[in-house]
C-alpha positions as CSV (number, residue, x, y, z in Angstrom):
1,M,-124.6,30.4,71.8
2,L,-121.0,31.7,73.9
3,C,-118.1,32.1,71.7
4,I,-114.7,31.4,73.2
5,R,-110.8,31.9,71.8
6,H,-109.5,29.5,74.6
7,H,-105.4,30.2,74.6
8,S,-104.1,27.9,76.8
9,T,-101.7,25.4,75.2
10,D,-101.8,22.6,77.8
11,P,-103.5,19.1,76.6
12,Y,-104.8,18.3,79.9
13,F,-106.2,21.5,80.9
14,N,-108.0,21.5,77.1
15,I,-109.7,18.7,77.6
16,A,-110.7,19.6,81.1
17,T,-111.9,22.9,79.1
18,D,-114.1,20.4,76.9
19,E,-115.9,18.6,79.7
20,F,-116.5,22.0,81.3
21,I,-118.4,23.6,78.7
22,F,-120.1,20.4,78.2
23,K,-120.9,20.2,81.8
24,H,-121.0,23.1,83.6
25,I,-122.1,25.9,81.0
26,K,-126.2,25.5,80.6
27,E,-125.9,28.0,77.2
28,D,-124.8,26.3,74.2
29,C,-120.8,26.9,73.2
30,F,-118.6,27.4,70.6
31,M,-114.6,27.2,71.0
32,L,-111.6,27.2,69.0
33,W,-108.4,26.2,71.0
34,R,-105.0,24.5,70.1
35,N,-102.6,21.8,72.1
36,D,-98.9,21.6,72.2
37,N,-97.7,18.3,71.4
38,A,-99.9,15.5,72.5
39,I,-101.9,12.7,71.6
40,I,-105.6,12.3,72.3
41,V,-107.0,9.2,72.6
42,G,-110.7,8.2,72.2
43,K,-112.8,7.1,75.4
44,H,-113.1,3.4,74.6
45,Q,-109.4,3.0,73.2
46,N,-106.8,0.7,74.8
47,T,-104.1,4.0,75.1
48,M,-101.2,1.2,74.9
49,A,-102.6,-0.4,71.6
50,E,-102.5,3.3,70.1
51,I,-99.4,5.4,70.7
52,N,-95.5,4.8,69.9
53,V,-94.1,4.5,73.3
54,D,-90.8,5.1,72.3
55,Y,-91.5,7.9,70.2
56,V,-94.0,9.6,72.8
57,K,-91.1,9.6,75.3
58,E,-88.5,10.6,73.3
59,K,-90.5,13.7,71.7
60,E,-92.4,14.4,75.7
61,I,-95.6,13.8,73.9
62,K,-98.6,13.8,76.2
63,V,-101.2,11.5,76.0
64,V,-104.7,12.2,77.3
65,R,-108.0,10.6,77.2
66,R,-110.9,12.6,75.5
67,L,-114.6,12.0,76.9
68,S,-116.2,10.9,73.5
69,G,-115.6,8.1,71.1
70,G,-113.5,8.0,67.9
71,G,-109.8,7.1,67.1
72,A,-106.6,8.1,68.6
73,V,-105.3,11.8,67.0
74,Y,-102.0,14.1,67.2
75,H,-102.2,17.5,68.1
76,D,-99.4,20.4,67.7
77,L,-99.5,24.1,67.3
78,G,-99.9,24.1,63.7
79,N,-103.8,21.7,64.3
80,L,-106.5,24.0,65.3
81,N,-109.4,22.4,67.1
82,F,-113.0,23.4,67.6
83,S,-115.6,22.3,70.0
84,F,-119.1,22.8,69.9
85,T,-121.7,21.9,72.7
86,R,-125.7,21.9,72.1
87,T,-128.8,21.4,74.0
88,G,-131.7,20.4,72.3
89,E,-134.4,17.9,71.5
90,N,-132.7,16.1,68.9
91,T,-128.9,16.2,70.1
92,E,-129.1,12.2,70.8
93,V,-128.6,11.9,67.1
94,V,-124.6,11.6,66.4
95,D,-124.6,14.1,63.2
96,F,-120.9,15.0,62.3
97,E,-122.0,16.9,59.3
98,R,-123.9,19.4,61.0
99,Y,-121.2,20.8,63.3
100,T,-118.7,20.5,60.4
101,K,-120.6,22.9,58.2
102,P,-118.8,26.3,59.6
103,I,-115.4,24.9,59.3
104,V,-116.3,23.6,55.5
105,D,-118.4,26.9,54.7
106,V,-115.6,29.1,55.7
107,L,-113.0,27.2,53.4
108,N,-115.4,26.9,50.6
109,K,-115.5,31.0,50.6
110,M,-111.4,31.1,50.3
111,G,-111.8,28.7,47.0
112,I,-110.4,25.6,48.9
113,P,-113.0,22.6,47.8
114,A,-113.2,21.2,51.7
115,K,-116.0,18.7,51.8
116,F,-117.2,16.4,54.2
117,E,-116.7,12.5,53.8
118,G,-116.9,9.2,55.1
119,R,-117.9,8.5,58.4
120,N,-116.3,11.7,60.5
121,D,-113.9,13.3,58.1
122,L,-113.5,16.4,56.2
123,T,-111.2,16.2,53.4
124,I,-109.6,18.6,50.5
125,D,-109.3,16.6,47.3
126,G,-109.7,13.4,49.0
127,K,-107.2,14.0,51.4
128,K,-108.1,14.5,55.1
129,F,-107.4,17.7,57.2
130,S,-110.3,17.2,59.9
131,G,-111.3,14.2,62.3
132,N,-114.1,14.6,64.6
133,A,-115.5,12.9,67.4
134,E,-119.2,13.3,69.6
135,H,-120.4,12.4,73.1
136,V,-124.1,12.6,73.9
137,F,-125.6,12.8,77.4
138,K,-129.4,12.9,77.5
139,N,-129.9,15.8,75.4
140,K,-126.9,17.3,75.0
141,V,-124.0,17.0,72.7
142,L,-120.3,17.8,72.9
143,H,-118.8,17.8,69.2
144,H,-115.3,18.5,69.0
145,G,-112.8,18.1,65.4
146,T,-109.3,19.1,64.6
147,I,-108.0,21.2,61.8
148,L,-104.8,20.3,60.0
149,Y,-103.6,23.5,59.4
150,S,-99.4,23.2,59.4
151,S,-98.9,20.5,61.2
152,E,-95.5,18.4,61.3
153,M,-96.7,15.3,59.7
154,K,-93.7,13.4,60.4
155,D,-94.6,13.6,64.1
156,V,-98.4,12.7,63.1
157,S,-97.5,9.5,61.8
158,G,-94.6,8.7,64.1
159,A,-96.7,9.1,67.3
160,L,-99.2,7.1,66.4
161,K,-99.1,3.2,65.7
162,I,-101.7,0.7,64.1
163,N,-103.1,-1.4,66.5
164,P,-101.4,-4.9,66.0
165,L,-104.8,-6.8,66.6
166,K,-106.0,-8.8,63.6
167,Y,-109.6,-7.8,63.0
168,K,-112.2,-9.5,61.2
169,D,-113.4,-7.4,58.6
170,R,-117.0,-6.5,58.5
171,A,-117.0,-3.0,56.8
172,V,-117.1,-1.9,53.3
173,K,-113.0,-2.0,52.3
174,S,-112.0,2.0,51.9
175,I,-108.7,3.0,50.7
176,P,-106.7,4.8,53.4
177,K,-107.1,8.8,53.4
178,R,-103.8,10.1,53.1
179,V,-103.6,13.5,55.1
180,T,-103.1,17.0,54.5
181,N,-102.8,20.7,55.9
182,V,-105.1,23.5,55.0
183,S,-102.5,25.6,54.4
184,E,-101.0,23.8,51.6
185,H,-104.2,24.8,49.4
186,M,-104.0,28.4,50.1
187,T,-103.1,30.5,46.9
188,V,-102.0,33.4,49.3
189,P,-100.3,32.5,52.6
190,M,-102.5,33.3,55.9
191,P,-101.3,32.9,59.4
192,L,-103.0,30.6,61.4
193,E,-103.9,33.2,63.7
194,D,-105.9,34.8,60.9
195,F,-107.2,31.8,59.7
196,T,-108.9,31.0,63.4
197,Q,-110.2,34.8,63.7
198,Q,-112.1,34.0,60.3
199,I,-113.6,31.0,61.7
200,M,-114.6,32.7,64.5
201,N,-116.2,35.7,62.7
202,H,-118.1,33.1,60.4
203,V,-119.8,31.4,63.2
204,L,-120.7,35.0,65.1
205,E,-122.1,35.9,62.0
206,T,-124.2,32.9,61.2
207,F,-125.4,32.0,64.5
208,E,-128.0,34.6,65.6
209,D,-127.3,34.4,69.2
210,A,-123.5,34.2,69.2
211,K,-121.6,36.4,71.4
212,M,-118.1,36.4,72.7
213,Y,-117.1,35.1,76.0
214,E,-114.3,35.4,78.5
215,F,-113.8,32.4,81.0
216,T,-114.1,34.0,84.5
217,A,-111.6,33.0,87.3
218,S,-114.2,30.8,89.1
219,D,-114.6,28.8,85.5
220,I,-110.5,28.8,85.1
221,A,-110.3,27.2,88.8
222,A,-112.9,24.7,88.1
223,I,-111.4,23.6,84.8
224,Q,-108.2,23.1,86.7
225,K,-109.7,21.2,89.3
226,I,-111.2,18.7,86.7
227,R,-107.6,18.5,85.1
228,D,-105.5,17.8,88.1
229,E,-108.0,15.0,89.1
230,K,-108.9,13.5,86.0
231,Y,-107.2,14.4,83.0
232,A,-103.4,14.4,84.3
233,T,-103.9,11.1,85.9
234,W,-102.3,8.1,84.8
235,E,-105.4,6.1,86.1
236,W,-107.5,8.4,83.5
237,N,-105.3,8.3,80.4
238,F,-104.2,4.6,80.5
239,G,-105.6,2.8,83.6
240,H,-108.5,1.4,81.7
241,S,-106.6,-1.5,80.4
242,P,-107.7,-4.6,82.6
243,K,-105.7,-7.5,82.4
244,Y,-107.4,-10.3,79.8
245,N,-106.7,-14.0,78.5
246,F,-108.8,-13.3,75.1
247,M,-108.9,-10.4,72.8
248,Q,-110.5,-10.4,69.7
249,G,-111.9,-7.4,67.5
250,A,-113.7,-6.7,64.3
251,R,-113.9,-3.8,61.7
252,T,-117.4,-2.9,61.0
253,P,-119.8,0.0,59.3
254,G,-119.5,2.1,62.6
255,G,-115.6,1.5,63.3
256,T,-113.7,-0.6,65.0
257,L,-114.5,-2.9,68.0
258,E,-112.6,-4.7,70.5
259,V,-113.6,-6.9,73.7
260,N,-110.8,-8.0,76.1
261,L,-112.2,-10.8,78.2
262,Q,-110.8,-12.1,81.5
263,V,-112.4,-15.6,81.6
264,E,-112.1,-18.2,84.4
265,K,-113.5,-21.8,84.4
266,G,-115.6,-20.5,81.2
267,V,-117.2,-17.6,83.2
268,I,-116.6,-13.9,82.2
269,K,-114.9,-12.2,85.2
270,E,-114.2,-8.9,83.6
271,A,-115.0,-7.4,80.1
272,K,-113.8,-4.2,78.2
273,F,-114.7,-2.7,75.3
274,F,-112.4,-0.9,73.0
275,G,-112.5,0.9,69.4
276,D,-113.0,4.0,67.4
277,F,-116.8,3.3,67.7
278,F,-119.6,6.2,68.9
279,G,-122.3,6.0,71.2
280,V,-124.7,7.7,73.1
281,A,-125.0,5.2,76.1
282,D,-122.3,4.0,78.5
283,V,-120.8,0.9,77.4
284,S,-119.7,0.0,81.0
285,E,-123.2,-1.0,81.5
286,I,-122.9,-4.0,79.1
287,E,-119.3,-4.5,80.3
288,A,-121.1,-4.9,84.0
289,A,-123.9,-6.9,82.7
290,L,-121.3,-9.6,81.0
291,I,-119.8,-10.3,84.5
292,G,-120.6,-13.9,85.4
293,C,-121.8,-14.6,82.0
294,K,-120.3,-18.0,80.5
295,H,-118.4,-17.1,77.6
296,G,-120.4,-18.9,75.1
297,Q,-122.3,-17.6,72.4
298,D,-125.9,-18.3,73.4
299,E,-125.3,-16.8,77.1
300,V,-123.3,-13.7,75.3
301,R,-126.4,-13.3,72.9
302,S,-128.7,-13.4,75.8
303,V,-127.1,-10.5,77.5
304,L,-126.8,-8.5,74.6
305,A,-130.5,-8.9,73.7
306,K,-130.9,-6.6,76.8
307,F,-129.7,-3.8,75.2
308,D,-130.4,-1.4,72.6
309,L,-127.1,-2.0,71.2
310,H,-127.4,0.9,68.9
311,K,-127.3,3.6,71.5
312,Y,-123.6,1.7,72.6
313,F,-122.4,0.9,69.3
314,H,-123.4,3.6,66.1
315,K,-123.9,2.0,63.4
316,M,-123.2,-1.6,64.3
317,S,-125.7,-4.6,64.2
318,A,-126.2,-7.5,66.9
319,A,-124.3,-9.3,64.4
320,D,-121.2,-7.0,64.2
321,V,-120.7,-6.8,68.2
322,M,-121.1,-10.6,68.9
323,A,-118.6,-11.1,65.9
324,V,-116.0,-10.0,68.5
325,F,-116.8,-12.6,70.8
326,F,-115.8,-15.8,69.0
């Protein structure tokens, strides 16, 4: 496994780097990196519904859409990010606990009672300090997560907004988690740089084939191209939101799911899914299949029945998905 200390703090470049190690490096990778002020939105999210537009403009916060599903997160230089890529027979299974274990192990060794909790979070004394997301293609997985170390909490809350959509509640109710910085739980203060090195050392020691890797000049050029042509563009970050005249969402055991439909004379002309859900298949396949379908229960159910919905909407039933249409 190649271990990378990535020193860029440009959010567009760094999210492009995640795609590069996932799609263009054959070896498994582990990478540690940080972003300057940015909101990173999930692949399936409606960007404008997730950000506090005035606050983002005032603070000059960059907004970038990532490859993976899940919810929007705020990054600053007090937040450490980690990424794993892995190829193997079982990588089609979304498994957050597996890839967050090294982080939990390091903190536990330091006497901090960190643990994996809920769907994709790491907590200390019930307070969340890490959110995680995964993207799976064929037999390869990209897992990336955040670690709040010394972030400005007022910016974390100010940059994001609650989606105003009224959701049907199909999930088990839970108490929203408060957030915390890892540094607040250390008995002896430690610079973020030293904490970062401790994580890297742990991975190097515990993974049998782990070795350090530096990006080459050609790697950097390829990442820059992905950055400029995709992740720094309005089309990618904001342009995935179609016009619609029907919008409804639901909270489910697999996360939030929202559907936006443009319906003319009872027929679906455009369909788009949003939410903080995960999946191993591309929802655009279902979106395309819905075009031309009548917006009726029998017709929509017939289209959805053609797909293995668990591959597109992790931990959601057919009833959960149907709930957003009617």
